[in-house]
N, C-alpha and C positions, 0 to 999 in steps of 0.2 A: 471392512466388516469381517467378523470372525467366520470361519468355515463351519457350515452346519454338519454336525456329526449325528451318530445314532442316539436315540432316546435311552435314558438310563433304565435298563430292563428290570433291575432289582427294585427300583423305586416303583415302577409300573406294576409289577406282579405283586408286590406287597400290598399295594392299594387294592388290586383286584381280589386278593385273598380276603382282605377285610370286608370288601363289598359283598362277596359271596357269603361270608359268615353272617353279615348283617341280615341278608334276606332270609337265611335259614333260621337264625336265632330270633329275629323279630316275629316270625311265625310261631316258633315254639313258645316264646314268652307271652304272646298276645292271643293265641287261638281261643283259649277258654274265656278270657275276658271279652273278646270280640263276640263270641257266641252268646254270652250273657247280655251284653249291651246292645249289639246290633243284629243278633240272630244270624250272624254270618262269620264263621270262624276265620275266613280268609280276608276279612275287612282290612286289617292293618298290613297284612302281607301284600295285598294288591296295591295299597298306597305306597309301601316301601319299594315295590317293584317299579311302579310308575316313576317315582322320584329317582330310583337308581338308573333307569333307562334314560331319563332326561339328563341326569348328571353325567352319564357316560358320553352322551352326545355333546354336552357342553364341554367336557374334558377334551374330547377329540377335536372339537372346533378350536378351543383355546390353544391347544398344542400346535396348531398350524399358524397361529398369529405371532409374529415377531414381538417378543416382550418389550422391545425398545419403544414400540408405539405407545406403551402405557405411560411413558414419562413426558409425552407431549403435553403442553400446558392445557389444551382444551380437553384432553382425556382425563388428566389428573384432577383438574378443578371440577369438571363435570361430575366425576365420581363423588367428590367430597360434598358438593352442593346437593346432589340427589340424595345421598345418605343423610345429610343434615335435615333436609326437608322431610324425608320419610320418618326420621326419628322424632321430629316435632309433631308431625301429623298423627303418629301412632299414640301420642299422649292424649289425643282427643277421641280416641277410639273406645270401644267397650272394654270394661274391666273383666279380665279372666283370671280367676284364682287370686284376686287381690293385686294383679299387675296389669299394665298396659304395654305389652311387648309385641303383639301380633296384629296384623291386618287380616281380617277375615274375608276370604273369597270363597263363598259357598261354605262347604264343610272343611275347607283347607285354610291354613294359617301361614302367613309370611312374616318372618321376624327380621326387621330392618337392621337390627344391631349386628346380625351376622354379616351382611354386606358391608356395614360400616368398618368392620375389622379389616377387610381386604382393601378397601379404599384408603384407609389411613396408612396401611403398610405401603401401598404404592406411592402415596403422597410423601411419606417420610423418606422412602428410598430415593425418590426423584430430587427432593430438596437437599438431602444430604450429599448427593453426588454433585449437584450444582454448586454447593457452597462449602465443599470439603476443604478448600484452601484456607478458609477462616473458621474452622470448626470450633475453635475455642473463643469465638466472639459470639456469645449467646444471642445478643440482640440482632445479629446479622444472620447467623446460621440456624439457630434453634427457635427463635421467636415464632415464625410461622408454623412450625411443627407443634410447638407448645400450645398455641392458640387453637389450631385445628383439633389436636388431640384432647385438649381441655374441654372444648365445646362439646365434642362428640361423647366424651366420657361423662360429662355432666348430664347430657340428655339421657344417656343410658342409665345413670343413677336415678333419674327421675321416674323411670318406668315402674318399679325400681328393679335393677339387675346388678347387684354389687359384684358378683362373680365375673361377669363379662367385662365390666368396667375395669376391674383390677387386672384381668387378663390382658386387656388392650394396653394398659399402662406398662405392664411388664414387657410386652412385645416391642413397643416403641423404645422402651429403655434399653433393651438388648441391642436394638439396631443402632441407637445413638452411641452406646458404649463401644460397639464394634467399629463404628466410624472413626474412633480415636479421640473422643472428647476427654478432657482432663478429668482425672479422678475427683478433683475437688467439686466439680459441678455435679457429678453423679452422687457423691456423698451428700452435698447440699440438698439435692432434689429428694433423696431418700429421707433426710431429716425433716424436710418440710412436709412431704406427702404422708409419712407414717402417722403422725398424730391426727392429720385430717381424716385419713381413711379409718383410723381407730375410732375416732369420734362418730363417723358415719355408721360404723359397725355397731357401736355401743348405743346409739340413740334409739334404734329400732328394737323393740322388745323381742321380736321373733328371731332377730340375728343374735341377740345375747343368748336366747334359749338354745339356738343351734350350737353356739360355742360351748356352753356348759354341758349340753348333752353329748357333745363330741368328747369332752374330757372324761365323762363317766356316763355312757349311754345306758348302762344297766340300772342306774339309779332311778330312771323314769322310763322303763322299757315299754310301757304302753302309752306313753305320752310323747314328749319331745325326742326321746331316744329310740322310739319305735322303728323308724326307718333304718337306722344304722344297725340296730340289733338284728332285724330281719335279714339285712344284707350280710352280716357276719355269720348268721346261721346258715344262709345259703352257701356262702364260700366254704365254711367249715364242713358241712355235710357232703360236699362234692368229693372229698378225698382226692386220690390220685387220678382215678379214671372216670369219676362222675357217676351220677345216677342213671345216665342214659338220656338220649334225645327225647324230648316231650315228657320225660318222667320227673321233672322237677316239681317240688312241692311248694316252695316259697312264692312262686308266681300265682298260686291259686288263692289270691285274696289276702295274702300275708304281706308281700312286698308291694308297696304302692307303685303303680305305673312301671312294671318290671321291664317293659320293652323300650323305655326311653333312657333316663339317666342311670338306672341301675341294671342295665342289660348285662354288664360284666359280671354281676352277681349270679344271674341266671346261667351265663356261660360257665362260670366256675362250678355251679351246682350240677349242671347236666353233663359237662365234659371234663370236669375235674381239673386238677393241676395241669394236666397235659394240654387241654384246650385253652385254658387261661394263659398258659405260657406261650402258645402259638400266637395268640392275639398280641401279647406283650412283645414278642420277638418281631412281629410285623411292624410295630411302632418303633422298635429299636432300629430296624432296617431303614425305615423311612427317615428317621432322624439322622442316621449315619450317612445315607446317600444324599439327604438334603444338605448336610454340612459339607459333603464332598462337592456338591454343585456350587455351594457358596464359595468354597476355596478356589475352585477352578473356573468360576464364571469369567467371561472375557472382559467385563467392565465393572465399575463400582456399582452402578445401578443394578445390574444383574446379581451381583454378590449380595447387596443389601436386601434386595427383593427376595432372593432365595432364602436368606437368613430369616427374614420376617415371616415368610410363609412356613418355613420349617418350624420355627418357634411357635407359631400359631397352632399347628397340628400337634407337636410334641407336648406343649404346655397343657392343652386341653385334655390330651390323653392322660398325662400325668395327674392332673387334678381329678378327672373322673375316676380313674382307677384307685387313686389314693382315698377318695371319698368312700368308695365301695369297700375298701379294706380298713376303713376307720383311721386312716393316717392324716386326714384333713377334715374340717367341719363340712357338713352337707352343703353343696352348692349345685345349682341347676346348670351344670356344664355337661353337655352331651359327649359321648365317646365318638370321636370323629370317624366317619365312614360306617359306623356300626349301629349307633342308637337310631331309633325310629324318629323321623322328623325331616320334613322336606327342606327347610331353610338351611339347617346345619349340613345336610348331605350335599346339597347343591353347592354351597359355598366352599365346603371342604374339597369337592371335586374341581371346582373352579380354581382354587388355589393350587391343587395338584397339577392341573393342566398348565398353569403358569410355570410351576417348578419344573415340569417335564420339558416345557419349551426351552427354558434356560439351559437345561441339561444338554439339549441338542447343540448348543453353541459352546459348552464348557470344554475345557481341555480333556483330552482322552486319557490323561494320566490317572492311575488308580491309587 
């Protein structure tokens, strides 16, 4: 068994910086809305603080659990089954904003698709390690991964949640590619999936509208392009140093739900290029150190698991920031560790706890 070393401090502190920024910026972005809706300006702040405390406790606990336990059959399969059952059950729940993605527990919501991402990452890493010797025999090495990922992705699409489904496919694809599968299988998969995903994207009118508004948001600035236009205004008016904390304008009824998916726009407006760059650098550090853990993990399972978790966080951050800056069509992907939302925050910190645990066994080389 590999010798246990120190936790990756850069990875840990980059996460804490983002978590601290989350608490501050969620309050700044939500105080006026919370006062109007709940007559309590600290409403969303207290929620985020509660989830942050629970998440830190979860991260601390997971850091102490040897990641190798996750590849045991009973743990791996239990996670997939629980996630699958939850994804089916949520389809019979109440519809919220035209989707069925959350379990309502009092005034709180739990999103099972967030847990599904982590369970599929664990499942994929475990199966790839076990069958690495015949990686280019798809029926042997990839069929179980394909079935599990396909079922989970299909259930997520039924919610519907196109962004999360595509994110999961990219994460699994990155893990399989890194495991050493032949290029011809990767190319074949891309050629098969691309028209299917394009058809799913095109069938729904609201998805088509998002695509067209992304190409030219100013053509319908008070309709389909409204959200992106307001986001770009927030980013542009922030300048280098920003308007100042609590002094943002776009959050005051212009930018819808500014404390969730578009919180990076509020950060850009109030703290300017400097604050936005700090957030971006934190994700760069997490990606760099996550890939370092991947490279120096003591076994294949640890390496593949670290890669999957790093890709999950980095990809979500890339999509969220790109949407805010108008580089990608609007998707409901939260900014990891920063956006308001219990499910996203807990699962991000769960994944970080696993990654930090792997880092304790990784080689000390830099």
